[in-house]
C-alpha positions in Angstrom: 160.1 180.3 234.2 161.6 180.7 237.8 162.2 184.8 237.2 159.2 184.8 236.2 157.5 183.5 238.8 159.6 185.3 241.6 158.5 188.5 239.8 154.6 188.0 240.2 154.9 186.9 243.4 157.3 189.9 244.4 154.1 192.0 242.6 151.5 190.1 245.0 152.9 191.3 247.8 153.2 194.7 246.9 149.6 194.7 245.5 148.5 193.6 249.1 148.8 193.1 252.5 146.1 191.2 253.2 146.8 187.7 255.3 145.0 185.7 252.8 147.4 186.9 249.4 150.0 186.7 251.5 149.1 183.3 252.2 148.6 182.3 248.7 151.8 183.5 247.7 153.3 181.7 250.5 151.6 178.5 249.2 152.7 179.2 245.5 156.2 179.5 246.3 156.8 176.8 248.9 155.0 174.3 246.6 157.4 174.7 243.7 160.2 174.4 246.5 159.0 171.3 248.5 158.0 169.1 245.0 160.1 170.3 242.2 159.6 167.6 239.8 157.3 164.8 240.6 154.3 166.7 243.3 151.8 163.9 242.2 153.5 161.0 243.1 153.8 161.9 247.3 150.1 162.2 246.8 149.7 158.3 245.6 146.9 156.4 247.5 145.2 153.2 246.0 142.5 151.9 247.8 141.3 149.5 245.0 137.7 150.7 245.5 136.6 150.6 241.9 138.6 146.7 241.5 142.1 145.7 240.8 143.5 148.9 239.2 145.4 146.1 236.5 147.6 145.3 239.8 148.8 141.2 238.6 149.8 138.3 239.9 153.1 136.4 240.4 154.5 136.0 236.9 152.0 138.9 235.9 149.8 136.4 233.7 146.6 137.5 235.7 145.0 140.6 237.0 144.4 140.1 240.6 141.0 139.3 242.5 139.4 141.9 243.9 136.7 141.9 246.6 134.5 145.1 247.4 134.4 144.2 251.2 136.0 142.1 253.9 139.5 144.5 254.0 140.3 146.4 257.2 137.4 148.8 258.2 135.3 146.7 255.6 137.8 148.5 252.8 137.9 146.9 249.2 141.4 144.3 248.6 142.5 142.5 246.1 144.0 139.1 246.9 147.2 136.8 244.3 146.9 132.9 244.7 150.2 131.6 244.6 151.0 127.8 245.1 154.0 126.8 247.2 155.4 124.0 245.6 158.5 125.1 243.4 159.9 127.1 246.7 162.8 125.6 248.1 164.4 126.3 252.0 166.5 129.4 251.9 165.7 130.2 247.9 164.6 133.7 246.7 161.7 135.2 248.5 158.5 134.5 246.1 156.7 137.5 244.1 152.7 137.3 244.7 151.6 140.8 243.6 153.0 142.9 240.9 152.2 146.6 239.5 154.1 147.8 236.3 154.1 151.0 234.7 153.9 148.7 231.2 150.6 146.7 233.1 149.2 150.2 233.2 149.0 149.2 237.2 146.9 152.3 239.1 147.0 154.7 236.0 151.2 155.2 236.5 150.4 157.8 239.2 153.3 156.1 241.6 155.7 155.9 238.2 158.7 158.7 238.0 161.4 159.9 240.3 160.7 159.0 243.5 163.8 160.9 245.2 162.6 164.6 243.3 159.1 164.2 244.8 160.1 163.3 248.2 159.2 159.9 248.9 160.5 158.4 251.7 158.7 154.6 252.5 155.1 153.1 251.2 153.0 151.5 253.6 149.9 149.1 253.1 147.5 146.5 254.3 148.4 142.9 254.1 146.8 139.3 254.8 147.5 136.0 254.2 146.3 132.2 255.0 149.1 130.5 255.2 149.6 128.2 258.3 152.5 129.7 259.6 153.6 133.6 260.2 155.8 135.6 257.2 157.7 138.5 256.5 156.9 140.5 254.1 159.6 141.5 251.1 159.2 144.0 248.3 161.4 144.9 245.3 161.5 148.8 243.5 162.7 148.9 240.1 162.7 150.9 237.1 160.4 150.4 234.1 162.6 148.1 232.3 162.5 145.7 236.0 166.5 146.3 236.3 168.1 147.0 238.4 165.7 146.7 241.4 166.1 147.9 245.4 164.7 144.9 247.3 163.3 145.1 250.9 162.1 143.4 253.9 160.1 144.7 256.5 160.6 143.9 260.2 157.2 142.9 260.9 155.9 139.6 261.1 152.7 139.3 259.2 150.4 136.1 261.8 147.9 133.8 259.5 144.5 135.9 258.7 145.4 138.9 260.4 145.8 142.0 258.4 148.5 143.6 259.3 150.2 147.5 258.4 153.4 146.9 256.5 155.8 150.0 256.4 158.9 149.7 254.1 161.2 152.9 254.8 162.8 153.4 251.6 165.3 156.3 252.5 168.8 156.0 250.9 170.9 154.0 253.9 167.8 152.5 255.4 168.6 148.6 256.6 164.9 147.8 254.8 167.1 148.3 251.9 168.4 145.1 251.3 169.9 144.8 248.1 170.3 147.5 245.1 170.6 144.5 242.5 173.7 145.9 241.1 172.3 149.3 240.6 172.3 152.7 242.6 170.3 153.8 244.8 169.9 157.3 242.7 169.7 155.3 239.7 166.8 153.2 241.1 164.6 155.7 242.8 165.0 158.4 240.3 163.2 156.4 237.8 160.3 154.1 239.7 158.3 152.4 237.2 157.8 148.4 238.9 156.9 147.4 242.4 156.6 143.2 243.7 155.5 142.4 246.6 156.4 138.8 248.2 157.4 136.9 251.5 160.2 134.7 253.0 158.9 130.9 252.8 159.0 129.3 256.1 160.9 126.5 256.2 158.5 124.0 257.5 156.1 125.3 253.8 158.7 125.7 251.4 158.0 122.9 248.4 154.6 121.8 249.8 151.3 121.8 247.7 149.8 124.4 249.2 147.5 127.3 247.4 147.5 130.4 249.6 146.1 133.7 249.1 147.7 136.8 250.2 146.0 140.1 250.2 147.3 143.9 249.7 145.4 147.0 250.2 145.2 151.1 251.4 148.5 151.0 249.8 150.1 154.6 250.2 153.2 156.5 249.7 154.9 158.1 252.6 156.3 162.0 251.5 158.6 163.6 253.1 158.1 165.8 256.5 158.6 169.1 254.3 155.4 167.8 252.6 154.0 167.9 255.7 154.8 171.6 256.2 153.2 172.4 253.3 149.6 171.2 254.1 150.3 172.6 257.2 150.7 176.2 255.3 147.7 175.5 253.4 145.5 175.1 256.5 146.5 178.3 258.4 146.1 180.1 255.1 142.5 178.2 254.8 141.6 179.4 258.5 142.6 182.8 257.9 140.6 183.5 254.8 137.5 181.7 256.9 138.1 184.2 259.4 137.5 187.3 256.9 134.4 186.1 256.6 
């Protein structure tokens, strides 16, 4: 397959010297070099434009509530309801939002080998209605949910405030606090599940509080090489337009 593609590229260069054809050939070869396995993963965005996309609540029993508007810039968003009565001071951070391959979350568009795809992190907008600020946590795991990498955001989210959360998922990142007994390669080469929660403030732990947690504009962050590819695409597009 690789030899056949190389041959076609060489033929294309010799058959035409036009800037447009050379650019097209460059795009094809760059695409396969930069995104050798799971190119579609780095394009993943979930804005919940038409529903909750099978993202679920804390225990996975219910699909999240969906709002068509009210998010950042009027965007749609999803909501999980969670009661803090079972939480403890210093206890394991509770999960409030889940996406899983087995649920069909986002049609599985994020599922696969994140290392080969060039994923370096994720970002999303998050809001809660607790009376105190919180730190958002996350977990990225294989389709069978173990092992998984646990992460903690350095950004503190104030009550009732949409806040951009960013997790750096590169190997060795300080955002990754545990690999759950697995290895970085073993986990991120086979992502199937994602879970998001929060560190419970001591003053609120164990209280009978029904809280809401909102999320939207989830996006995968690609490696810098991905931007180089799209930059080449833009140059080619400009050259093509100038010829008409």
